[in-house]
C-alpha positions in Angstrom: 60.5 113.9 5.9 63.0 116.6 5.1 61.8 119.3 2.7 64.6 118.6 0.3 63.6 115.0 0.0 59.9 116.1 -0.4 60.9 118.5 -3.2 63.2 115.9 -4.9 60.4 113.4 -4.8 58.1 115.9 -6.4 60.7 116.6 -9.1 61.1 112.8 -9.7 57.3 112.4 -10.1 57.1 115.3 -12.5 60.0 113.9 -14.5 58.3 110.5 -14.6 55.0 112.1 -15.7 56.9 114.0 -18.4 59.2 111.1 -19.4 58.3 111.4 -23.0 59.8 115.0 -22.9 63.2 114.0 -21.5 63.9 116.9 -19.2 67.4 118.2 -19.0 69.3 118.7 -15.7 68.8 122.4 -16.0 65.0 122.0 -16.5 64.9 119.6 -13.5 66.8 122.2 -11.4 64.4 124.9 -12.4 61.5 122.7 -11.4 63.1 122.1 -8.1 63.5 125.8 -7.6 59.9 126.4 -8.4 58.8 123.7 -5.9 61.1 125.2 -3.3 59.6 128.7 -3.8 56.1 127.3 -3.7 56.8 125.4 -0.4 58.3 128.6 1.1 55.2 130.6 0.2 53.0 127.9 1.6 55.0 127.8 4.9 54.8 131.6 5.3 51.0 131.8 4.5 50.3 128.9 6.9 52.4 130.4 9.6 50.5 133.7 9.3 47.2 132.0 9.4 48.2 130.0 12.5 49.6 133.2 14.2 46.2 135.0 13.6 44.3 132.0 15.0 46.6 131.9 18.0 46.1 135.6 18.8 42.3 135.1 18.6 42.4 132.0 20.7 45.0 133.2 23.3 44.0 136.9 23.4 43.5 137.0 27.1 46.8 135.2 27.7 48.9 137.5 25.7 52.1 136.4 27.3 51.5 132.8 26.3 50.5 133.9 22.8 53.8 135.8 22.5 55.9 132.8 23.7 54.1 130.6 21.1 54.6 133.2 18.4 58.3 133.4 19.1 58.7 129.6 19.0 56.7 129.4 15.7 58.9 132.2 14.2 62.1 130.4 15.2 60.8 127.2 13.5 59.7 129.1 10.5 63.1 130.7 10.0 64.7 127.3 10.3 62.3 125.8 7.7 62.8 128.7 5.3 66.6 128.3 5.6 66.1 124.6 4.8 64.0 125.5 1.7 66.5 128.1 0.5 69.2 125.4 0.7 67.2 123.6 -2.1 68.2 126.4 -4.6 
């Protein structure tokens, strides 16, 4: 599922949970921004954790580790660009 859809579903669930408070469009946009930032932070932390594990696991095969790291970094950049589009 695309991150924008995931974030929008989260906003909809929050809106439903707070239906008695009648959130404005501006408040919903702010919630969406908060969720986007949270997802970006989670992606970055998860990527760092996986990179550390990869280096430990693939230490002797440094070339393989570097190739994997480059691919992970490319995918992370694409994911972050997707998340920034949520703003």
